[in-house]
Residue, then its C-alpha position, 0 to 999 in steps of 0.5 A: m344674607r337676608i331676602q324678604l320677609k315671606t320667603i326670606s329668598a363716627f374734642s381734639a382740634v376744633f377744625a374752624f376752616a373758612l368756606s369760600t363762596g361761589i357757584a360750581n358748574a354743574g356737570e351733566e350728571v348734576s342737577g344744581g350747582s354748588l350753593y355753599g361753596d368750597m369744601q375743604t380738603v379732607t386730610q388723612d390727620m382729620l380722618d385720624k382725630a375723627a374720634g375726638d372731632a365734636n363738629n364733624f361725623l367723618h366716616t360712616n361709623g364716625n372714626y376708624d375704630q367704628t365705635r359710633y360714639y360722638p362725643a359732644e354733650q350739648i344734647n344730653r340727659e337734660t337738654i334732651k327734653n328740648l330737642t325738635r326738628a332743625w329740617v327735613f330734607k326729601t330726596e328723590i327716591k322714595e325706597s328703602m334707606e340705610t345711608s349714614p350721613i357724613v358730615v365735612n365742616g357743615v356739608m352732609y353727603v347721603t345716599t339713597s336707594f338706586n345710587h343718588v348721592y347728594a350734598l346737603n347744608a348741614k345747618t339748612g338741609k337744602q340741597l347743594w347738588h345732586y348726582k344721579h348713577e347711571m346704571g348699568p344694563i345688568t344689576t343683580y342685587c340682594c336685599g333691596p337696592n340700598n346704599r349705605g353711604v360715601a367715603a369722604h378724602g381730599n376734595m372727594v367723596y366715594f360710593g359704590t353702586l348696584d352695577a357693582k362699580l366704585v364712582a368718585l365724585n368732586a365733593k364741592t359740584g358732584k361732578k364725576a371724576w372717575e368710575t371703575q368696575i369692581a366686579d361683574p354683576e352679571l355673575g352676581y356681584s353688587e355694592t350697597m356698603a359705604p367704602t373706607a378712605v385711608d392712606g390714598k386708599i379707597l377699601i370695599g368689599t363685594n355683596g353677593g353671598e346669594y348668587g355664588i360670587r368669591g367674595f373680596v376686599k379690594a383697595y384701590d388709589a384715591n385719586t386714580g381708581d387703580l386697583l392696588w390689592t384684593f384680598h379673596t374672602t374664600p381662599e383656594n383652600s377653604a376646608g379649614v379644621w372641620a369644626e363640629n361646634d360653633a363659636t359658643g361651643r354648641y354642636m352644629h350637627r355636621d356629617i364630617a364623613a359625607e363632606k370629606a367624601a364630597l370634597k374628595k369627590s368634587g373638589d374645593p367650592y372656593k370659586t363660587l362659595g360667597g363670602g361677600v363683605w357688607q359693612n365697613m372694615a375697622i382700621d387698626r391705625d398703629n398696627g396698619r391692620v384692617y378687620f372686617v367680617v365675612g357674610n355667608p357662604s352660597p348656596d345659603l342653605y344647601g351645604a352638601i354642595r360646598p363641603g368643608d368649614n367655608l373659610y372664611t365666611n361668617s368670619l372675623v378677618s384681618v389683613d395687612l392694610n398696605s398689602g391685603q396679605y391675611i394676618c388672622h381669622f376666626q370663625y363664627i359658624a362652619h359650614d354655615v346652613w342657616d344664613l346666620d352670617a356676620v355682617s354688623p360692622p367690626i369695633l376696635t377698643s380696649v377689652a378686658d382679657t380673661d386674666g383682667s388685663m386690657v388689650k386691644g380688642v375687636l368687638h362684632g354683634g352676630k346674627t346669633g344674637y352674641v356680642y363677640a370680644h376678640r383679641a386684635s392681636d390674633c382674632s382669637l375669641i376672649r368671650f361671648s356675651e349673655p345671649m340678647v335674643s332667644q336661642e331655641n332649637r339652634w342648630v336644628l338642620p334645615t329639612a325640605e319640610g322646614a325645621r324651627m330655630l331661632p334666632g331666624a336668618n335675620g338675627g340677631v344682630e343684623w347688618s345694623p352697626m353697634a356703638i360703644d360708650p368706652h367710659q361705661g365699657l358698654t356696646y349697644a345693639i339692636n335685635l330682632h326676633q324673628p321664628m322662622t322655619y329652614h328649608v333646604e333644597e338640592t340646587p346645582y350653580p345657576g350661574g349668578k342668578l339668586w342661589l340660597g338653596g332653599a328658603f328660610k320663612v317667617i311663621p305667621d302666627e308667632e310674635q315678632w319684636g325687637n330690642v335694644s341691648a346694652v352689653d358690658y363688653h367687659t364681662g359679657a353680662i347684659k346690663w339693660k335691654v329694651k323691648t320694642q314692638q317691631p324687630m329691630i334693624g338700622g342701626i344706633l349712635a351714642t354720644g357724650g351726653g349720656l344718650v344712645f339714639t336708634g329708630e323703628g320700623n314703625g317711624l319712631f325715632k328714639a333717646y334713651n339713657s345710655s346707663t339704664g336704658e330709660l326712654m328720654w325723648q321720641d319722635k315719629a317719621k312718615a317711615g320707618v326709621n331703619a338707617p344708622p344716625s349721625s351727629y355733628n356741629v355747625d355754629g355751636d349747634q349740635y345735630i341729630v341726624v338720620g334717614a326715614g326710608g323704611n326697609v326691604q327686608l322687613n318690609y317696613t314703610r318706605g319713605n325719602e327724608i333725611i330728617a335733622y334734630k336740634l335743641k329748640k332756644 
């Protein structure tokens, strides 16, 4: 996926559950017992109705469709001028922050780098409990020690760890209920993504596309931690159709004859082919299907050792929720040697087909700088958008000396979740403009160590910037675009008040008019605001909340603040 800059090595029913008081016993993992009392059980019905819930924020990306559209309208284009800080909570860890806060009936759950989990009073920001994961002796991870949040289900919350474990905590007390080893960290596996909870299952993928892992998505029993199914993102026959063009029709300069000869000589490389899954899955509740995107192959830049299309890397994939069986896929870049993997989480929404009829669709924002719209039924591509970032010298092959290309290896749209406003038919993405040179180096499998097969380097004398783009996903046209001072990474939130919220590496947190891109409001934090915002309601007040902890990949200023905003009265 991505290395550092210089050597780039979620108003149906309003849930009015009463919160009883009481002090919980603190386990050895927890500092400070519960100050808030019993958290009501997060039922499957609550999770299913999250898209219309204007009180809670029950999923990392708002709902199972992952729209990051919050329906509340209290904070809107007229009232935004009165938005002010409600509270600030400082975590123990001052390091990059990518958590998307989950809010359940007045209790907020956030995570930090190095696998700390906090429960906070969402009205006041006061700590209820704090869990510190006891890390194993080996952690191997790319792109910072980040954690993107928890999943809530029943009376527990779940998170993944840098030493490749899945941990279940009692949501009221923070006491550990169980943990299970997902994979072997010594072989390069780690977890930074937030899990997804559905039908008594906890779904989680794996990181490690830079370490020669074999990627997967796994489903675990929410009560026991028992493994239910595994889907490998690199099948035993990974060669594919020997595609010469990418999803946008551009020629990728592959030497198919040489690749076929290498495959015949060395065999299929699927066991060390990478294919990590970095972000949450979208869940089609009507059809019992799961949609996710798969990251880059291993090694990132040296493709000679991994002939073929390298399925299902750089792909949208759908599997059956109950069994994990393959349903369909679409590959954006076959045999990727530029690290332009698929990482931003997919979104389920109605999309205009090529004949104008509305179909269930899947959107994905690519590191290539395009928004792709698919038919959910068979994963096929309906359209790709106008490019949101420059397309220069694509697809030049990496060389030993270094070949310049845009987009650079960070994107386009990096892991940053997009948002949509289904009433306007717009999706909102944040992008990077970082010219890079791509360098290739012959590198054999190093046994779980970092395996890039070269490097991608920012060009120091070329300007970098970012943008916030609004794309009409029914046509692919860009409706508006706002340039930012720095490359953008973190995420974005759309609301029923006609606003979108997103942050920047310089600490600015901004609200834009969702129809025009007009800047409506801003605040400045002490560190980079490079995490996806959330929204919720407590006692009749709507809040916007975001983490300000900076970012490792772009070396933005680190911090340790969770900042919540509401309208001053």
